[in-house]
Every structure is written in C-alpha cells, then in structure tokens.
GUDRENPA-481490 format. One record per atom (N, C-alpha, C): residue in three letters; x, y, z. Coordinates in steps of 0.05 Angstrom, whole numbers, padded with zeros to 5 digits, always signed. Each point is the difference from the previous one (the first is absolute). Example, Ala and Ser with C-alpha at 12.3 -4.5 7.8 and 13.67 -1.06 7.14 Angstrom:
2
ALA+00264-00114+00156
ALA-00018+00024+00000
ALA+00018+00024+00000
SER-00007+00021-00014
SER+00016+00024+00001
SER-00015+00022+00014
This chain:
297
MET+00441-00925+00137
MET-00014-00006+00032
MET-00015-00021-00001
THR+00008-00020+00016
THR-00019-00020+00012
THR-00027+00001+00011
LEU-00023-00004-00010
LEU-00024+00003+00011
LEU-00011-00024+00022
PRO-00010+00001+00016
PRO-00008-00019+00022
PRO-00012-00022-00016
THR-00001-00027+00002
THR-00013-00022-00009
THR-00033-00003+00014
THR-00004+00018+00017
THR-00029+00000+00013
THR-00012+00024-00005
PRO-00026+00000+00004
PRO-00009+00029-00008
PRO+00010+00020+00022
PHE-00007+00021-00010
PHE+00014+00026+00012
PHE-00019+00028-00004
THR+00004+00021+00020
THR-00020+00024-00011
THR+00025+00020-00013
ARG-00016+00017-00006
ARG+00019+00021-00012
ARG+00018+00015+00021
GLU-00008+00003+00019
GLU+00020+00010+00022
GLU+00022-00016+00002
GLN-00007-00034+00001
GLN+00023-00014+00006
GLN+00020-00004-00023
ALA-00010+00009-00022
ALA+00019-00001-00024
ALA+00015+00028+00000
PHE-00009+00024+00016
PHE+00018+00025-00002
PHE+00021-00009+00024
ASP-00009-00014+00014
ASP+00021-00007+00025
ASP+00027-00017-00011
LEU-00008-00011-00025
LEU+00022-00017-00011
LEU+00017+00016-00019
GLY-00009+00027+00004
GLY+00017+00018-00021
GLY-00009+00010-00024
ILE-00026-00010-00007
ILE-00012+00005-00024
ILE-00013+00025-00002
THR+00013+00021-00019
THR-00011+00027+00001
THR-00025+00001-00014
GLU-00015+00024+00006
GLU-00028+00005-00016
GLU+00003-00005-00029
ARG+00020+00010-00014
ARG-00001-00002-00027
ARG+00009-00027-00011
GLU+00015-00015+00017
GLU+00005-00030-00006
GLU-00023-00016+00001
TRP-00017+00008+00021
TRP-00024-00013+00007
TRP-00023+00004-00022
ARG-00002+00022-00013
ARG-00017+00002-00024
ARG+00009-00011-00019
GLU+00024-00004-00010
GLU+00011-00016-00019
GLU-00003-00025+00002
MET+00003-00015+00020
MET+00002-00028+00006
MET-00034-00008+00001
ARG-00014+00017+00008
ARG-00028-00004-00001
ARG-00012+00002-00032
HIS+00012+00020-00016
HIS-00003-00002-00025
HIS+00008-00022-00013
GLU+00026-00005+00002
GLU+00009-00027-00016
GLU-00009-00025+00010
GLY-00016-00001+00020
GLY-00009-00027+00012
GLY+00023-00011+00014
PHE+00015+00007+00010
PHE+00024-00008+00019
PHE-00012-00002+00030
ILE-00024+00016+00003
ILE-00012-00001+00021
ILE-00033-00002-00003
ARG-00014-00019+00011
ARG-00029-00010-00006
ARG-00012+00006+00025
HIS-00023+00011-00004
HIS-00020+00008+00019
HIS-00018-00022+00008
MET+00003-00008+00019
MET-00019-00028+00010
MET-00028+00008+00007
VAL-00005+00015+00027
VAL-00022+00008+00012
VAL+00003+00018+00019
GLY-00022+00019-00001
GLY+00006+00026+00020
GLY+00025+00017+00000
GLY+00015+00000+00015
GLY+00023+00013-00003
GLY+00026-00020-00002
ILE-00009-00021-00004
ILE+00026-00027-00002
ILE+00010-00004-00029
PHE+00030+00003-00003
PHE+00007-00007-00021
PHE+00019-00025+00000
VAL+00008-00010-00023
VAL+00019-00022+00003
VAL+00023+00002-00027
ASP+00018-00016+00007
ASP+00024+00000-00026
ASP-00021-00009-00026
GLY+00004+00019-00023
GLY-00012-00010-00027
GLY+00008-00025-00007
SER+00026-00010+00002
SER+00006-00024-00010
SER-00013-00028+00016
LEU-00006+00002+00021
LEU-00017-00022+00015
LEU-00027-00011-00011
ASP-00001-00024+00002
ASP-00028-00015-00012
ASP-00019+00011+00023
ASP-00029+00002-00017
ASP-00019+00008+00019
ASP-00017-00024+00015
THR+00015-00005+00017
THR-00006-00028+00018
THR-00020+00000+00022
LEU-00007-00018+00003
LEU-00029+00004+00028
LEU+00019+00008+00026
ASP+00027-00013+00003
ASP+00012+00010+00023
ASP+00010+00029-00002
LEU+00009+00010-00023
LEU+00003+00031+00002
LEU-00024+00017+00000
ARG-00026-00008-00007
ARG-00024+00011+00008
ARG-00009+00002+00025
THR+00002-00019+00016
THR-00007-00008+00030
THR+00022+00022+00010
GLN+00028-00004-00001
GLN+00014+00019+00014
GLN-00004+00030-00006
ALA-00007+00012-00020
ALA-00011+00029-00010
ALA-00025+00000+00020
VAL-00020-00017+00004
VAL-00018+00008+00013
VAL+00006+00001+00031
ARG+00015-00017+00009
ARG+00009+00003+00027
ARG+00011+00026+00011
LEU+00012+00015-00020
LEU+00017+00022+00005
LEU-00026+00026+00009
ILE-00028-00007-00010
ILE-00017+00025+00006
ILE-00024-00004+00013
LEU-00004-00031+00010
LEU-00018-00005+00016
LEU+00003-00013+00027
PRO-00019+00000+00021
PRO+00004-00007+00022
PRO+00002-00030+00002
ASP+00010-00011+00017
ASP-00002-00033-00002
ASP-00025-00014+00005
ASP-00021+00023+00012
ASP-00027-00019+00003
ASP-00022+00008-00020
VAL+00007+00013-00020
VAL-00022+00009-00020
VAL-00002-00027-00022
VAL-00021-00002-00008
VAL-00007-00018-00015
VAL-00004+00008-00031
ILE+00020-00009-00019
ILE-00001+00003-00024
ILE-00027-00016-00015
GLY-00012+00018-00016
GLY-00022-00011-00015
GLY-00003+00008-00027
ARG-00022-00008-00013
ARG-00008+00008-00030
ARG+00024-00002-00019
ARG+00000+00020-00017
ARG+00021-00001-00025
ARG+00029-00003+00013
THR+00008+00008+00025
THR+00022-00004+00008
THR+00007-00025+00007
ALA-00022-00011+00015
ALA+00008-00023+00010
ALA+00006-00021-00026
ALA-00017+00005-00018
ALA+00001-00019-00029
ALA+00029+00007-00004
TRP+00008+00022-00004
TRP+00033+00007-00008
TRP+00016-00016+00018
LEU-00003-00001+00021
LEU+00017-00019+00016
LEU+00000-00025-00007
TYR-00021-00010-00008
TYR-00005-00027-00013
TYR+00013-00006-00024
GLY+00007+00025-00011
GLY+00013-00009-00025
GLY-00012+00009-00026
LEU-00029+00014+00006
LEU-00012+00002-00027
LEU-00003+00032-00002
ASP+00013+00009-00027
ASP+00000+00019-00003
ASP-00027+00013-00012
ILE-00013+00005+00017
ILE-00028+00011-00010
ILE-00012+00031+00011
LEU+00028+00011+00013
LEU-00003+00025+00005
LEU-00015+00020-00022
ASP+00009-00002-00020
ASP-00010+00013-00028
ASP+00000-00022-00023
ASN-00019-00008+00001
ASN+00004-00033-00025
ASN-00005+00014-00025
ARG-00002+00030-00006
ARG+00004+00012-00028
ARG+00026+00000-00010
GLY+00021-00006+00021
GLY+00025+00001-00013
GLY+00012+00028+00003
PHE-00016+00021+00005
PHE+00015+00025+00004
PHE+00014+00000+00032
PRO+00024+00021-00003
PRO+00010+00002+00026
PRO-00021+00013+00025
ALA+00005-00014+00021
ALA-00017+00013+00020
ALA+00013-00012+00031
THR-00001+00016+00021
THR+00009-00008+00024
THR-00025+00014+00022
PRO-00018-00017-00002
PRO-00024+00004+00021
PRO+00009+00005+00031
PRO-00017+00013+00016
PRO+00004-00010+00029
PRO+00005-00025+00010
VAL+00013-00003+00020
VAL+00003-00029+00009
VAL-00035-00004+00015
GLU-00011-00021-00009
GLU-00028-00005+00019
GLU+00003-00015+00026
VAL-00013+00006+00014
VAL-00002-00016+00027
VAL-00028+00000+00015
VAL-00003-00023+00010
VAL-00028-00007+00015
VAL+00003+00001+00033
THR-00016+00017+00008
THR-00002-00001+00030
THR-00031-00003+00013
THR-00006-00012+00020
THR-00021-00003+00010
THR-00008+00029+00015
GLU+00018+00017+00006
GLU-00005+00020+00018
GLU+00004+00025-00017
ARG-00018+00016+00001
ARG-00002+00027-00017
ARG+00020+00015+00013
ALA-00001+00008+00025
ALA+00016+00017+00015
ALA+00032-00008-00002
ARG+00006-00027-00013
ARG+00029-00003+00004
ARG+00008-00004-00026
ARG-00012+00015-00026
ARG+00005-00002-00024
ARG+00028+00012-00003
PRO+00020-00010-00015
PRO+00025+00014-00006
PRO-00008+00028-00018
GLN+00015+00023+00006
GLN-00009+00023-00010
GLN+00024+00014-00019
MET+00016-00023-00006
MET+00023+00011-00018
MET-00012+00007-00028
GLY+00011+00016-00013
GLY-00009+00006-00025
GLY+00003-00025-00025
VAL+00023-00016+00004
VAL-00003-00020-00017
VAL-00013-00023+00004
ILE-00015-00005+00021
ILE-00026-00018+00010
ILE-00025+00009-00008
HIS-00011-00022-00009
HIS-00033-00004+00004
HIS-00012-00020+00014
ALA-00009+00006+00020
ALA-00008-00017+00022
ALA-00036-00002-00004
HIS-00002-00027+00003
HIS-00028-00007-00004
HIS-00011-00014+00025
VAL-00023+00016+00009
VAL-00012-00017+00026
VAL-00017-00024-00007
ALA+00003-00018+00012
ALA-00013-00029-00004
ALA-00011-00012+00027
ASP-00019+00001+00007
ASP-00011-00007+00024
ASP+00000-00031+00001
ASP-00005-00011-00027
ASP+00003-00029-00001
ASP+00027-00015-00007
LEU+00021+00016+00006
LEU+00028-00013-00005
LEU-00003-00024+00029
LYS+00007-00024-00007
LYS+00011-00022+00023
LYS+00028-00006-00002
ASP+00002-00018+00023
ASP+00029-00007+00002
ASP+00006-00019-00024
THR-00020-00014-00012
THR+00004-00020-00017
THR+00005+00014-00028
ASP-00007+00031+00005
ASP+00008+00012-00031
ASP+00024+00008-00003
ILE+00017-00004+00024
ILE+00026+00013-00005
ILE+00025-00021+00006
THR+00023+00004-00021
THR+00019-00016+00001
THR+00020+00015+00001
GLU+00027-00010+00000
GLU+00023+00013-00002
GLU+00021-00007-00025
VAL-00001+00019-00015
VAL+00019-00003-00023
VAL+00028+00010+00006
ASP+00022-00014+00004
ASP+00025+00007+00002
ASP+00003+00021+00018
GLY-00013-00002+00022
GLY+00002+00020+00024
GLY-00018+00020+00002
ILE-00021+00003-00018
ILE-00019+00018-00001
ILE-00024-00010+00006
LEU-00022+00013+00016
LEU-00026-00007-00002
LEU-00014+00002-00016
ALA-00010-00014-00016
ALA-00020+00007-00027
ALA-00026-00018-00001
THR-00019+00008-00009
THR-00027-00012-00008
THR+00005-00030-00015
THR-00013-00020+00006
THR+00008-00026-00016
THR-00012+00005-00027
VAL+00016-00021-00016
VAL-00005+00006-00032
VAL-00032-00004-00002
LEU-00011-00011+00016
LEU-00031-00007-00008
LEU-00014+00029+00008
ARG+00008+00007+00024
ARG-00013+00031+00008
ARG+00013+00017-00017
THR+00020+00002-00009
THR+00007+00019-00020
THR-00013+00001-00026
ALA-00008-00026-00008
ALA-00011+00000-00028
ALA-00030+00007+00003
THR-00009-00005+00022
THR-00036+00004+00008
THR-00001+00030+00001
ASP+00021+00016+00012
ASP-00001+00027+00004
ASP+00002+00012-00028
LEU+00016-00007-00013
LEU+00006+00016-00027
LEU-00023-00003-00016
ALA-00008-00026+00000
ALA-00021-00007-00024
ALA-00031+00016+00014
ARG+00000+00007+00024
ARG-00023+00016+00010
ARG+00001+00029-00003
PHE+00021+00010+00004
PHE+00005+00028+00001
PHE+00014+00011-00025
LEU+00016-00006-00013
LEU+00006+00007-00028
LEU-00022-00001-00017
ARG+00006+00013-00028
ARG-00018+00002-00023
ARG-00008-00033-00006
PRO-00018-00001-00009
PRO-00006-00030-00009
PRO+00022-00009-00017
VAL+00009+00011-00015
VAL+00020-00011-00027
VAL+00028-00002+00019
ASP+00005+00016+00016
ASP+00023-00003+00015
ASP+00002-00024+00024
GLY-00025-00004+00009
GLY-00003-00022+00018
GLY+00002-00026-00017
LEU-00011-00001-00020
LEU+00004-00020-00022
LEU+00032-00012-00009
VAL+00016+00023-00001
VAL+00026-00001-00005
VAL+00019-00013+00030
VAL-00013+00007+00018
VAL+00014-00005+00025
VAL-00009-00031+00004
LEU-00023-00010-00003
LEU-00009-00028+00000
LEU+00016-00016-00019
ASP-00001+00007-00023
ASP+00017-00019-00022
ASP+00024+00001+00009
ALA+00014+00023+00010
ALA+00028-00003+00005
ALA+00005-00016+00021
PHE-00014-00005+00021
PHE+00003-00020+00030
PHE-00005-00024-00015
LEU-00015-00008-00017
LEU-00016-00026-00008
LEU+00030-00011-00021
ASN+00004+00022-00019
ASN+00019-00011-00019
ASN+00033-00005+00015
ARG+00001+00014+00020
ARG+00025-00012+00019
ARG-00002-00021+00014
GLY-00024-00009+00006
GLY-00003-00025+00017
GLY-00002+00007+00025
MET-00007+00026+00014
MET-00005+00005+00022
MET-00022+00001+00016
LEU-00019-00005-00019
LEU-00026-00007+00010
LEU-00014-00018-00022
THR-00023-00011+00008
THR-00015-00018-00017
THR-00031+00016+00001
LYS-00009-00008-00021
LYS-00030+00010-00005
LYS-00018-00007+00021
GLN+00001-00023+00009
GLN-00015-00014+00023
GLN+00005+00013+00026
GLU+00025+00009+00004
GLU+00006+00019+00026
GLU-00018+00025-00001
LEU+00003+00017-00022
LEU-00017+00024-00007
LEU-00030-00008+00005
VAL-00011-00020-00018
VAL-00030-00003+00007
VAL-00002-00003+00031
GLU+00011-00015+00011
GLU-00004-00012+00031
GLU+00000+00025+00015
GLU+00017+00026-00007
GLU+00003+00021+00016
GLU-00019+00020-00007
ILE-00019-00001-00018
ILE-00022+00018-00001
ILE-00018+00006+00014
PRO-00010-00023+00014
PRO-00020-00001+00024
PRO+00005+00020+00021
ARG+00025-00002+00005
ARG+00012+00024+00025
ARG-00010+00025-00010
TRP+00000+00006-00021
TRP+00001+00032-00011
TRP-00037+00003-00005
ARG-00013-00017+00014
ARG-00032+00008-00010
ARG-00006+00027+00014
ARG-00013+00015-00011
ARG-00011+00030+00009
ARG+00019+00015+00011
ARG+00032-00006-00009
ARG+00020+00019-00001
ARG+00001+00015-00025
ARG+00019+00020-00004
ARG+00000+00017-00021
ARG+00015-00016-00020
GLY-00005+00002-00023
GLY+00013-00015-00027
GLY-00003-00023-00003
VAL-00018-00020+00017
VAL-00005-00026-00001
VAL-00005-00008-00030
ARG-00022+00018-00013
ARG-00010-00008-00026
ARG+00018+00000-00022
GLN+00023+00024+00006
GLN+00019-00004-00017
GLN+00019-00021-00002
LEU+00006-00012+00025
LEU+00016-00018+00003
LEU-00009-00026-00008
GLU-00028-00002+00006
GLU-00012-00024-00016
GLU+00000-00003-00035
LEU-00001+00026-00008
LEU+00004+00003-00031
LEU+00031-00005-00005
VAL+00023+00014+00010
VAL+00019-00004-00012
VAL+00012-00033+00008
THR-00009-00008+00024
THR+00006-00026+00005
THR-00006-00020-00020
ASP-00029+00001-00014
ASP-00012-00014-00021
ASP+00018+00006-00024
LEU+00006+00021-00007
LEU+00019+00000-00024
LEU+00028+00001+00005
ALA+00011-00004+00021
ALA+00028-00003+00004
ALA+00014-00031-00017
ASP+00021+00001-00007
ASP+00007-00023-00016
ASP+00031+00000+00004
PRO+00011-00026+00014
PRO+00029+00006-00002
PRO+00016-00006-00026
ASP-00014-00001-00022
ASP+00014-00001-00022
ASP+00006+00025-00016
SER-00011+00019+00016
SER+00005+00028-00012
SER+00034+00005+00012
GLN+00014+00010-00024
GLN+00030+00001+00007
GLN+00006+00035+00001
SER-00013+00017-00002
SER+00009+00028+00006
SER-00030+00015+00006
GLY+00010+00029+00012
GLY-00024+00017+00006
GLY-00012+00010-00022
GLY+00013+00001-00022
GLY-00009+00008-00027
GLY-00023-00017-00009
GLU+00008-00027+00003
GLU-00021-00019-00011
GLU-00022-00003+00020
SER+00003+00006+00021
SER-00020+00000+00020
SER-00018+00029-00007
HIS+00010+00016-00007
HIS-00019+00028-00007
HIS-00014-00008-00027
MET+00017-00013-00020
MET-00013-00006-00021
MET-00029-00019+00000
ARG+00003-00016+00020
ARG-00019-00025+00004
ARG-00020+00020+00017
TRP+00000+00018+00014
TRP-00022+00015+00017
TRP-00012+00016-00022
ARG+00013+00013-00017
ARG-00011+00012-00018
ARG-00021-00012-00020
ALA+00007-00026-00008
ALA-00009-00020-00014
ALA-00027-00006+00014
HIS+00001-00002+00029
HIS-00021-00014+00013
HIS-00021+00024+00003
LEU+00009+00026+00002
LEU-00020+00024+00002
LEU-00015+00003-00027
MET+00006-00013-00024
MET-00005+00002-00022
MET-00023-00021-00006
GLY-00003-00021+00021
GLY-00018-00016-00001
GLY+00008-00025-00019
LEU+00026-00004-00004
LEU+00005-00018-00017
LEU-00001-00030+00020
PRO+00003-00025-00016
PRO+00001-00024+00017
PRO+00026+00002+00014
ARG+00001-00016+00022
ARG+00025-00004+00012
ARG+00018-00010-00018
PRO+00025+00012-00005
PRO+00018-00016-00010
PRO+00025-00016+00013
THR+00010-00018-00017
THR+00020-00021+00011
THR+00026+00013-00001
LEU+00017+00000+00023
LEU+00025+00012-00004
LEU+00024-00023-00003
GLN+00020+00008-00016
GLN+00022-00014-00003
GLN-00006-00026-00017
ILE-00017+00008-00022
ILE-00012-00023-00020
ILE+00027-00011-00017
PRO+00006-00024+00004
PRO+00022-00017-00019
PRO-00009+00001-00026
ILE+00019+00008-00018
ILE-00005-00010-00032
ILE+00017-00020-00008
VAL-00005-00021-00006
VAL+00014-00025-00001
VAL+00010-00001-00027
ASP+00026-00014-00008
ASP+00009-00008-00026
ASP-00011-00026-00009
PRO+00009-00003-00020
PRO-00012-00030-00018
PRO+00001-00020+00023
LEU+00023-00002+00013
LEU+00000-00027+00019
LEU-00017+00010+00026
GLY-00016+00019+00001
GLY-00015+00003+00022
GLY+00014+00008+00027
ARG+00024+00012-00005
ARG+00018+00016+00020
ARG-00002+00027+00002
PRO-00012+00012+00022
PRO+00001+00029+00004
PRO+00023+00012-00009
ARG-00003+00023-00018
ARG+00021+00014-00008
ARG+00000+00028+00008
PHE-00024+00014-00004
PHE-00005+00027+00014
PHE-00022-00001+00017
PHE-00007+00020+00012
PHE-00020+00006+00021
PHE-00014+00027-00007
LEU-00026+00000-00001
LEU-00013+00025-00004
LEU-00004+00012+00029
ASP+00001+00027-00003
ASP-00005+00013+00029
ASP-00029-00007+00013
LEU-00017+00002-00017
LEU-00028-00005+00003
LEU-00021-00006-00023
GLY-00019-00014-00001
GLY-00012+00000-00025
GLY-00027-00018+00012
TRP-00009-00006-00026
TRP-00030-00012-00002
TRP+00003-00030-00018
ARG+00001-00018+00008
ARG-00001-00023-00024
ARG-00017-00007-00012
HIS-00030+00007+00004
HIS-00017+00000-00013
HIS+00001+00016-00028
TRP+00017+00022+00005
TRP-00002+00024-00022
TRP+00029-00006-00015
ARG+00017-00018+00013
ARG+00025-00002-00008
ARG+00020+00026-00002
ALA-00009+00018+00019
ALA+00007+00027-00001
ALA+00017+00007+00032
GLY+00020+00018-00001
GLY+00015+00004+00023
GLY+00011+00033-00004
LEU+00000+00002+00024
LEU+00014+00030+00006
LEU+00030-00001+00009
GLU+00017+00018-00007
GLU+00029-00005+00014
GLU+00009+00027+00007
TYR+00006+00003+00023
TYR+00006+00025+00012
TYR+00031+00009-00001
ASP+00005+00024-00013
ASP+00025+00010-00009
ASP+00011+00021+00019
GLY+00012-00007+00023
GLY+00010+00016+00016
GLY+00024+00017-00004
GLU+00010-00002-00028
GLU+00023+00017-00004
GLU-00008+00025-00018
GLU+00014+00021+00009
GLU-00010+00025-00024
GLU+00018-00004-00027
ALA+00020-00018+00003
ALA+00014-00002-00020
ALA+00022-00027+00002
HIS+00002-00012-00024
HIS+00013-00023+00000
HIS+00024+00001-00021
PRO+00027-00014+00011
PRO+00019+00005-00017
PRO-00011-00019-00027
PRO+00018+00004-00025
PRO-00011-00011-00022
PRO-00002-00030-00001
GLU+00015-00012+00020
GLU+00009-00028+00002
GLU-00026-00015+00014
ARG-00012+00013+00023
ARG-00021-00008+00012
ARG-00025+00008-00012
ALA-00001+00020-00018
ALA-00022+00006-00021
ALA-00005-00024-00018
ALA+00019-00004-00011
ALA+00003-00021-00015
ALA-00009-00028+00011
HIS+00004-00007+00019
HIS-00001-00025+00015
HIS-00033+00001+00007
ASP-00009+00018+00008
ASP-00028+00003+00010
ASP-00019-00001-00025
SER+00013+00014-00024
SER-00021-00002-00021
SER+00001-00030-00009
ALA+00026-00014-00004
ALA+00001-00026-00007
ALA-00020-00019+00016
ARG+00004+00004+00026
ARG-00021-00013+00018
ARG-00025-00001-00006
ARG-00011+00029-00004
ARG-00024+00001-00002
ARG-00013-00007-00031
ARG+00017+00002-00021
ARG-00003-00014-00018
ARG-00007-00030-00003
TRP+00017-00009+00021
TRP+00000-00036-00001
TRP-00026-00003+00011
ILE-00013+00015+00027
ILE-00023-00004+00012
ILE-00023+00001-00022
CYS+00001+00026-00014
CYS-00020-00001-00022
CYS-00005-00023-00021
GLU+00023-00010-00002
GLU+00000-00024-00026
GLU-00011-00026+00017
ARG-00006+00000+00025
ARG-00012-00018+00011
ARG-00031+00008+00003
ASP-00009+00015-00018
ASP-00028+00012+00004
ASP-00010+00012+00020
TRP+00017+00014+00014
TRP-00006+00019+00018
TRP+00002+00027-00008
LYS-00013+00024+00017
LYS+00000+00024-00009
LYS+00012+00012+00028
VAL+00019+00016-00001
VAL+00010+00016+00016
VAL+00003+00031+00001
GLU-00010+00011+00023
GLU-00001+00031+00000
GLU+00018+00006+00013
VAL+00024+00020+00000
VAL+00019+00014+00018
VAL-00011+00026+00013
VAL+00002-00003+00029
VAL-00009+00023+00010
VAL+00021+00014+00011
ARG+00008+00025-00005
ARG+00024+00015+00013
ARG-00009+00009+00028
LYS+00024+00003+00016
LYS-00008+00005+00027
LYS-00011+00027+00006
ASP+00006+00026-00017
ASP-00010+00022-00004
ASP-00029-00007-00004
LEU-00008-00012-00012
LEU-00031-00003-00007
LEU-00016-00010+00023
VAL+00016-00025+00011
VAL-00012-00011+00027
VAL-00004+00016+00023
PHE+00015+00023+00000
PHE+00002+00013+00028
PHE-00009+00027-00008
ALA-00009+00005-00023
ALA-00010+00025-00009
ALA-00029+00002+00010
GLY-00009+00030+00003
GLY-00025+00005+00005
GLY-00019+00000-00029
GLY-00025+00001+00002
GLY-00018+00001-00020
GLY-00005-00030-00014
ASN-00008+00002-00024
ASN-00006-00027-00010
ASN+00009-00012-00022
GLY+00027+00005-00002
GLY+00020-00012-00020
GLY+00001-00026-00003
PHE+00005-00011+00027
PHE+00003-00028+00004
PHE-00026-00017-00009
GLU-00018+00014+00010
GLU-00032-00014-00007
GLU-00003+00001-00029
ARG+00003+00017-00017
ARG+00000+00006-00024
ARG+00013-00020-00017
LYS+00032+00000+00009
LYS+00013-00019-00015
LYS-00009-00030+00004
VAL+00001-00011+00020
VAL-00013-00027+00011
VAL-00031-00002-00012
SER-00016+00015+00002
SER-00025-00002-00012
SER+00005-00009-00032
ARG+00011+00018-00013
ARG+00008-00009-00029
ARG+00008-00022-00008
PHE+00022-00010+00022
PHE+00010-00024-00008
PHE-00020-00024+00012
ILE-00013-00002+00017
ILE-00017-00016+00006
ILE-00022-00005-00020
ALA-00008+00023-00009
ALA-00021-00003-00021
ALA+00009-00012-00027
SER+00026-00003-00004
SER+00016-00008-00025
SER-00002-00030+00005
VAL+00002-00013+00023
VAL+00004-00023+00000
VAL-00023-00018+00011
ARG-00025+00016+00007
ARG-00020-00016+00010
ARG-00019-00013-00027
C-alpha cells in the first residue's frame, strides 16, 4: 500500500484501506511516523521544514501565531527535547486575546499582551513569532539551562547575533524573565555545537569555574589545527569532551581514543564526560569535573 507523501491523520489512513492491525504494525516498524498532535507521515520521508509546516497546518486555524518551542522547530532547530529522548510536546501558540485561545488538546496557548506586529512573520504560509522573539521568549521562560541551549543553537546556525540579543534586552525591563535573559545571553556562544555541550557548560558555570573557551584548536607541528576540544581552559591546558553516544562501534571508539591520545601528547589534559552524567541529577558531574580540575591546576 502506498502512503501519502504529505502528512495525514489516522482516519485518513484508514480511508485508504489500512486496517487497525496494519496500522499498529506499520507504526511499530517505523513505516508510519508520528509528527505532532494526531498527525502522521510516511516514515521514509525526510524530516524537512516543509513537511513540518504541512503537519501544523492540519491542526491550527490560519490566524494562530506559532511560538516558543514549536516556532523554533519550524525554523529547523530540534530543541523540543534537547536531551535526545523521543518527545512530541503540544504545539505552542501565542495570542494577545485570552478569550480566543485555541482549546484543542494538542495545543498549548500562551497569552502575550506584548506581542507586536513586528514580532510576527510567515514561515512557509504559517504565522510564527520571529527568530528574535522566539529566542527571547524561550530564554525567558524555559529553565535557564534550556534557554542557553536555545540561544546557543540560534547563534550557531547564524540565525541571530549576540548583538541583536543584547540590544533586545531593554525591551523586557520589568517583565518576567528579563534577568534570566540577561544571564543566558551573556553566556551564549555560537561555537557551542550541541545541546549536550551547552548543558555541560552550564553545569561548569554553576560550579563557579572560569568561563571556558569553546572549540579550542589543537595544532600539529606545522601550526595547523588538527583537532578541536569541545571546551577548555588554555591557562590550565585542560579540556572537557562531551560524549553524546551511549555506545560506540569499535572503529569509532578506536578513533576517539587515538584522537585524545594525540591531544594529550601535546601537553593537554582531557576529561570525557558521558551524556548520562551530564543530564543526570545529583552531583556526579560536579565530582568528576572537580577531581579533574584539581589534578591539572
């Protein structure tokens, strides 16, 4: 059976002749992928911005403004769950009128009396908050570490500049979340290459460590950069590496080992921090990093 090349609902799939049993099997095998709300797509299709916007169109009125995490999603930033676990949260929208908030179960509506026309743009036919408004909203209202992930991601993609964020801060004086916006704007760095690295840097910040440099080049004898450390401190010649994989194939593990050995031969110390430790509760990360820093100081 041929599935549609555009997003569809469960009911539309059944109209094509798919049975309940076939539906369960196709979902289990990944032939049908859940997009958002009650919208699904052929599992073989790439997760493109166009496909995402088509899915959102099916469940939202034309005049609703997409905002916050869903707007970031529309812009191509997969920060809906930066921990890397599967998650399909509600579609987040922003409206100035509390009485007109959408009441659908798959929608989370935020009321914003400060939403201006200049905060709204069109993304492939869908009204959404601009990149700047989306970034500042998320930096103000998410947890600080998640706000940092957002700003790092926007900066890394070149969708915003640090100066634009700094110049936007005065607008939010005396508004909720402005102090957090100031903090994460100050810490945000376009050289952060993943949410995991941003989380690791945030925890290092909470430890009171000096601000690290990101993507430190380690050069060969001819002065050419050969490898880059995720983050580190040049005065200690020490760096932290984020390991975002739970397991590596043997060839990848051998490559990583050789890479780190080469870096250490250049008189650098490197500590590898696994994803599960970066995102875990407790103080395991802090103990590990504290021991490492004490050994190099």
